[in-house]
C-alpha positions in Angstrom: -36.6 -22.2 33.0 -35.5 -25.7 32.2 -31.6 -26.7 32.4 -30.8 -29.7 29.6 -27.9 -31.7 31.1 -24.7 -31.1 29.9 -24.1 -34.0 27.6 -27.4 -32.9 26.1 -26.6 -29.8 25.2 -23.5 -30.8 23.7 -25.1 -33.3 21.7 -28.2 -30.7 20.6 -25.2 -27.9 19.8 -23.2 -30.3 17.5 -25.9 -31.2 15.5 -26.7 -27.5 14.5 -23.6 -25.8 14.8 -20.4 -28.3 16.2 -19.1 -28.8 12.4 -18.2 -25.5 11.5 -15.0 -24.0 11.3 -15.6 -20.1 11.2 -13.1 -17.2 11.9 -14.1 -15.0 15.0 -17.0 -12.6 15.3 -16.1 -8.8 14.5 -18.0 -7.4 17.7 -16.0 -4.9 20.3 -13.3 -6.8 22.0 -12.9 -9.4 19.6 -10.1 -10.0 17.6 -11.4 -9.2 14.7 -12.8 -6.0 15.5 -12.4 -3.2 13.0 -8.8 -1.8 13.1 -8.0 1.4 12.2 -4.9 1.2 9.1 -1.7 2.4 9.0 -2.7 5.1 6.4 -5.3 6.0 4.1 -6.9 2.9 2.5 -7.9 2.9 -1.2 -9.7 -0.5 -0.8 -11.5 -1.8 2.0 -11.9 -5.5 0.6 -9.8 -8.1 -1.6 -11.1 -10.5 -3.8 -8.1 -12.8 -5.0 -9.2 -14.5 -8.0 -6.3 -17.8 -8.1 -5.3 -19.8 -11.2 -4.2 -23.0 -9.4 -1.5 -24.9 -11.5 -0.4 -22.1 -13.3 -1.7 -20.4 -15.9 0.6 -19.6 -19.1 1.5 -16.0 -19.7 3.0 -16.4 -22.8 -1.1 -17.4 -23.8 -2.7 -15.3 -21.8 -1.7 -11.7 -21.1 2.3 -11.7 -22.3 2.2 -11.6 -26.3 5.3 -13.0 -27.3 5.6 -12.2 -31.4 9.2 -13.4 -31.2 8.6 -16.5 -29.7 6.0 -17.1 -32.6 8.5 -16.5 -35.2 11.1 -19.0 -33.9 8.2 -21.6 -33.1 10.1 -25.1 -33.2 13.3 -24.2 -33.5 16.0 -24.9 -30.5 16.5 -23.0 -27.5 19.0 -20.1 -28.4 22.9 -20.8 -26.7 22.2 -17.9 -24.3 19.4 -19.1 -23.0 20.9 -22.3 -22.6 23.6 -21.1 -20.4 21.5 -18.7 -18.3 20.7 -21.1 -15.5 17.7 -22.6 -15.9 15.8 -25.1 -13.9 12.9 -26.6 -15.0 11.2 -29.6 -13.7 10.5 -31.8 -16.4 12.5 -30.5 -19.3 16.1 -30.8 -20.1 16.7 -27.3 -21.6 19.7 -28.0 -24.1 16.5 -30.4 -26.1 13.8 -27.9 -25.7 12.2 -26.3 -28.6 11.1 -22.8 -28.4 6.7 -23.3 -29.0 5.0 -20.1 -29.9 1.6 -19.0 -28.8 -1.5 -20.9 -30.4 -4.1 -17.7 -29.1 -4.5 -14.7 -31.2 -3.7 -11.3 -29.4 -5.1 -8.0 -30.1 -5.1 -4.5 -28.4 -8.2 -3.9 -26.2 -10.0 -0.9 -25.3 -8.5 2.6 -25.4 -5.4 1.9 -23.4 -4.6 -1.1 -26.4 -3.9 -3.6 -23.6 -3.1 -6.6 -25.4 -4.8 -9.8 -24.3 -5.4 -13.3 -25.9 -8.4 -14.3 -27.3 -9.0 -16.5 -24.3 -10.2 -14.3 -22.6 -12.5 -11.8 -24.7 -14.7 -10.7 -22.2 -12.4 -10.1 -20.0 -10.3 -8.1 -22.2 -13.5 -5.7 -22.7 -12.7 -4.4 -19.3 -9.1 -3.5 -20.4 -9.0 -0.2 -18.9 -9.6 -1.6 -15.8 -7.1 -4.0 -15.8 -3.2 -3.3 -14.5 -1.5 -6.0 -16.0 1.9 -7.0 -13.8 3.9 -8.7 -16.5 7.5 -9.5 -14.8 6.4 -11.2 -11.6 9.1 -14.0 -10.6 10.2 -16.5 -7.6 11.9 -19.7 -7.7 10.1 -22.5 -6.8 9.0 -24.8 -10.1 7.3 -27.0 -7.7 3.8 -26.8 -7.2 3.7 -27.0 -3.4 6.8 -24.6 -2.2 5.6 -22.0 -5.3 1.2 -22.3 -4.4 3.3 -21.8 -0.5 4.3 -18.3 -1.8 1.8 -17.2 -3.3 -0.6 -17.8 -0.6 1.5 -17.2 2.4 4.7 -15.5 1.3 7.1 -18.3 2.3 8.0 -21.5 0.3 7.7 -23.5 4.2 4.7 -24.6 5.3 2.9 -23.6 8.5 2.6 -19.8 7.7 -0.2 -17.2 7.4 -2.1 -16.7 4.5 -2.5 -13.5 2.9 -5.9 -13.3 3.8 -5.0 -14.0 7.4 -2.9 -11.3 7.4 -5.5 -8.9 6.2 -7.6 -9.8 8.6 -5.2 -9.9 11.7 -4.0 -6.3 10.5 -7.7 -4.5 9.7 -10.4 -6.9 11.2 -14.0 -6.7 9.6 -16.8 -4.4 9.1 -19.2 -7.5 9.4 -20.1 -9.2 12.2 -22.7 -12.0 11.1 -20.6 -13.3 8.4 -16.8 -14.7 8.4 -14.3 -12.2 7.6 -12.0 -14.3 4.9 -14.2 -16.7 2.9 -12.9 -19.4 0.3 -14.5 -20.8 -2.7 -12.9 -23.6 -5.0 -14.7 -24.8 -7.9 -12.7 -28.1 -7.2 -11.3 -30.4 -4.7 -8.8 -28.6 -2.1 -5.9 -30.9 -1.5 -3.1 -30.8 1.4 -1.1 -28.5 -0.4 -4.1 -25.8 -1.0 -5.0 -25.3 2.6 -2.5 -23.1 3.2 -4.2 -20.4 0.9 -7.0 -19.9 4.3 -4.3 -21.5 7.0 -4.2 -19.1 9.8 -0.4 -20.6 10.3 1.2 -19.2 13.6 -1.3 -16.2 13.6 -4.6 -17.0 16.4 -6.8 -19.0 15.1 -9.3 -16.7 14.8 -8.0 -15.4 11.1 -8.3 -18.6 9.4 -10.6 -18.3 6.3 -13.8 -20.3 5.6 -14.3 -22.6 3.1 -17.7 -22.5 1.7 -18.7 -25.5 -0.3 -19.8 -25.0 -4.3 -22.2 -27.9 -4.4 -25.5 -28.6 -1.9 -25.2 -25.9 1.0 -22.4 -23.6 0.9 -22.2 -24.5 5.0 -22.4 -27.7 6.5 -24.8 -27.6 9.5 -26.3 -23.8 9.1 -29.6 -24.5 10.1 -30.4 -25.0 13.9 -31.0 -28.6 15.6 -34.6 -29.9 14.6 -37.2 -29.0 18.0 -34.9 -26.4 19.2 -35.9 -23.2 19.9 -33.4 -19.5 19.7 -33.9 -19.2 23.8 -32.8 -22.5 24.4 -29.9 -22.5 21.7 -28.8 -19.4 23.0 -29.0 -20.6 27.0 -26.8 -23.6 25.2 -24.3 -21.3 24.1 -24.0 -19.4 27.3 -23.2 -22.4 29.4 -20.9 -23.9 26.5 -18.9 -20.7 26.5 -18.6 -20.1 30.3 -17.3 -24.1 30.5 -14.9 -23.5 27.5 -13.6 -20.2 29.1 -12.7 -21.7 32.3 -10.7 -23.9 30.2 -9.2 -21.8 28.2 -7.9 -19.5 31.3 -5.9 -22.3 32.2 -4.1 -22.6 28.7 -3.3 -19.0 27.9 -0.5 -19.7 25.0 -3.2 -22.1 22.4 -5.1 -19.5 20.4 -7.7 -22.6 19.1 -10.4 -22.9 21.8 -10.8 -18.9 21.8 -11.2 -19.0 18.5 -13.8 -22.3 19.1 -16.1 -20.4 21.6 -15.9 -17.2 18.8 -17.0 -19.7 16.0 -20.3 -21.1 18.1 -21.0 -17.3 18.4 -20.8 -16.3 15.0 -22.4 -19.7 13.8 -25.4 -18.4 15.7 -25.6 -15.2 14.1 -25.1 -16.3 10.5 -28.1 -18.6 11.0 -30.3 -15.4 10.3 -27.9 -13.9 8.4 -25.9 -16.5 5.8 -29.2 -17.9 3.7 -29.6 -14.4 2.6 -26.3 -14.4 1.7 -25.9 -17.9 -0.4 -29.6 -17.9 -1.9 -29.0 -16.3 -5.2 -32.4 -17.1 -6.8 -34.2 -13.7 -6.3 -31.3 -12.7 -8.6 -32.4 -11.0 -11.6 -32.3 -12.9 -15.1 -30.2 -10.0 -16.3 -27.6 -10.7 -13.2 -27.4 -14.7 -13.6 -26.8 -13.8 -17.8 -24.0 -11.3 -16.7 -22.1 -14.3 -14.6 -23.5 -17.2 -16.9 -25.0 -18.7 -14.1 -27.5 -20.9 -16.2 -24.5 -21.8 -18.6 -23.1 -25.4 -18.3 -19.5 -24.4 -18.9 -19.8 -20.9 -16.4 -22.4 -21.6 -13.8 -20.0 -23.2 -11.1 -17.3 -20.2 -11.4 -20.0 -17.8 -12.2 -22.2 -18.7 -9.2 -18.6 -18.2 -7.4 -17.9 -14.8 -8.5 -21.7 -13.3 -8.0 -21.4 -14.7 -4.1 -18.1 -12.7 -4.1 -20.0 -9.5 -5.0 -22.8 -10.5 -2.6 -20.2 -11.0 0.6 -17.6 -7.9 -0.2 -21.1 -6.0 -0.4 -22.1 -7.0 3.0 -18.6 -6.2 4.7 -16.7 -9.6 4.1 -13.0 -9.0 3.8 -11.4 -11.0 2.1 -12.7 -13.7 -0.4 -10.6 -16.3 -2.4 -11.7 -18.0 -5.5 -9.8 -20.7 -6.6 -9.8 -22.1 -10.6 -8.2 -25.3 -10.0 -6.9 -27.4 -13.2 -4.2 -24.8 -15.2 -1.3 -27.3 -15.2 -1.1 -28.2 -18.7 1.9 -30.2 -18.7 -0.2 -32.0 -22.2 -1.9 -30.2 -24.6 -1.2 -26.3 -22.8 -3.5 -24.3 -25.3 -6.3 -27.2 -24.9 -6.6 -27.0 -21.4 -6.4 -23.5 -21.3 -9.2 -23.3 -23.7 -11.5 -25.4 -21.2 -10.7 -23.9 -18.2 -10.6 -20.1 -19.6 -14.0 -21.0 -20.9 -15.0 -21.5 -17.4 -14.2 -18.0 -16.2 -13.4 -15.4 -18.3 -17.3 -14.5 -18.4 -18.0 -14.8 -14.8 -14.5 -12.7 -14.3 -15.8 -9.9 -16.9 -19.5 -10.0 -15.2 -17.9 -9.4 -11.6 -15.7 -6.6 -13.1 -18.9 -5.0 -14.4 -21.5 -5.4 -11.6 -19.0 -4.2 -8.8 -18.5 -1.3 -11.2 -22.3 -0.6 -11.8 -23.0 -1.0 -7.8 -20.3 1.7 -7.0 -17.8 -0.6 -5.3 -15.1 -1.8 -7.7 -13.0 1.4 -6.5 -13.2 -0.1 -2.9 -12.8 -3.7 -3.8 -9.7 -4.9 -5.0 -9.2 -7.6 -7.8 -6.0 -9.8 -7.7 -5.6 -12.3 -10.1 -2.7 -14.7 -10.5 -1.2 -18.2 -10.2 1.7 -20.3 -8.3 4.1 -19.3 -12.0 3.6 -19.0 -15.3 4.2 -22.1 -18.1 7.3 -22.4 -20.0 8.1 -20.8 -23.6 9.7 -24.6 -24.4 7.2 -27.3 -25.5 7.1 -30.2 -22.9 5.6 -33.4 -24.7 2.9 -32.9 -26.6 2.5 -29.4 -27.2 2.6 -28.9 -23.5 4.5 -26.3 -21.3 6.7 -26.9 -17.8 6.1 -25.2 -14.8 8.1 -21.4 -15.0 8.5 -19.1 -12.2 11.4 -16.8 -13.9 8.9 -14.8 -15.2 4.6 -14.8 -15.4 2.1 -12.6 -15.1 -0.6 -11.1 -12.7 -3.1 -8.3 -12.9 -5.3 -6.1 -10.6 -8.0 -4.3 -11.0 -10.4 -1.9 -8.8 -9.3 -0.6 -5.4 -7.5 2.1 -6.2 -5.9 0.9 -9.4 -5.1 2.5 -13.0 -6.6 1.0 -14.9 -5.2 -0.1 -19.0 -1.7 -0.3 -18.0 1.2 -2.4 -17.8 4.0 -2.6 -15.3 7.4 -4.9 -16.2 8.1 -7.0 -18.8 9.4 -10.4 -19.9 12.4 -11.3 -22.1 11.4 -11.6 -26.1 10.8 -15.3 -25.5 9.0 -14.7 -22.1 11.6 -16.7 -20.3 12.7 -14.1 -17.4 11.4 -11.0 -15.9 13.6 -8.3 -17.6 12.3 -4.9 -16.3 10.8 -3.7 -13.2 10.5 -6.8 -11.8 8.0 -7.8 -9.0 9.0 -10.5 -6.6 6.0 -12.1 -5.1 6.9 -10.2 -1.4 6.0 -7.0 -4.0 3.0 -8.4 -5.2 1.6 -9.1 -1.6 3.4 -5.3 -0.5 1.0 -3.8 -3.0 -1.6 -5.7 -1.5 -1.5 -4.7 1.6 -0.6 -1.0 0.7 -3.6 -0.5 -1.1 -5.9 -1.2 1.6 -3.8 1.2 3.6 -1.2 -1.3 5.5 2.2 -0.8 5.6 3.8 -4.3 4.7 6.9 -3.4 7.2 4.8 -2.5 10.2 2.2 -5.5 9.9 4.2 -7.8 12.2 3.6 -10.6 14.4 5.8 -11.6 17.3 6.6 -15.3 16.7 9.6 -18.3 18.1 11.8 -15.2 19.1 11.3 -12.3 16.2 8.7 -10.6 14.2 7.5 -12.0 11.3 5.5 -10.7 8.2 3.9 -11.5 5.3 6.5 -9.9 2.8 9.4 -11.4 5.0 12.8 -9.4 4.2 11.3 -7.9 0.7 8.6 -6.1 -0.8 11.0 -3.0 -1.4 9.6 -2.4 -5.4 6.6 0.1 -4.7 4.4 -2.0 -7.0 1.4 0.2 -5.3 2.8 3.1 -6.6 3.2 2.1 -10.0 -0.3 0.5 -9.6 -1.9 4.2 -8.6 0.5 6.9 -9.8 
């Protein structure tokens, strides 16, 4: 057996695998080994459809005929005295702006959904609309932190990291937590897949949506599988020796696991990301061959392939819903990109028997104001907005909660972000009060000290 010098071993391995930042493997003894849930689970995996920027609830899933009736009129004095804080609008000078969209009843359930989502609306009987979401952060950064991690502060674990910390993964040759975006992910959005203070093995893996989804997926040229295996074994030995002297730092253990998972992914991942063999009917279902839907359609199709292979948590980010000016145009453009792919995802999961075990969650970091900003725009609005869930044991064709007549505040069965996260965990068989991690002298959890509203019960009962 030929033994290569250490420097050459590291150099050759680095070209093949070193740039991959992946979660740990799910083999026995791994931090991502499958773990029992607290109770019987309705869902096995999650696809989190995140509309970054904040979609307008009153233009999508929360019809407000009174808002339309008072379009252009000043905000009533009762609302001016209600203590609303907005980012860029002076409340006393505001004028109401009704939706420019048309809502109609869909499916046998009669859920009212706007014409922005004609194709998703065709699956109304699978959707549970949560029209009473709320929190108090009206700036993107803190609001994104809340929806992604349950806290307005930085440094906390993302929802996906909590899920894989609690349940592990059933797939040992792919990451447990995968993330894709149709645009760039800036610094404030990196919290979406951070493991925070949880061990680094629980972080998400970002897949690129252009070019090769994973950098350095192929082995280094001229390196045989046996040579690569020997490299990993030797580097693993050095790394474990180094880690033994630094027991409080989880990053090196995660890196050791990264190398091992990357080695296995060289066989598994190419088959996952190669959609060229999908049928014409499947490509049409997701809009893969149409310019406006190709990118998000490809993301949705890959998400189905991931959960089909046992990936625990998949996060898809649509990045441009910040409609401060001409909100309707912004939403028409963005809905055109995602409506068909999301409808295709629902239909594909259902026909493959995967919808009951896959929880779909659609949300943004907040809604948009019922009052006008600038030229037909809407400001940030966290005081009442809509999310929806489907699959994973959720009963479709129903509505939970309501905002007031103008869509300003969550008024009935108010659902805080902590309640939303608590329901996601509950549907996965986890008790959010018991899923804790000891850090800096106390137990932390995804839902902080909240999550008391039984949203899961309302979604499944």
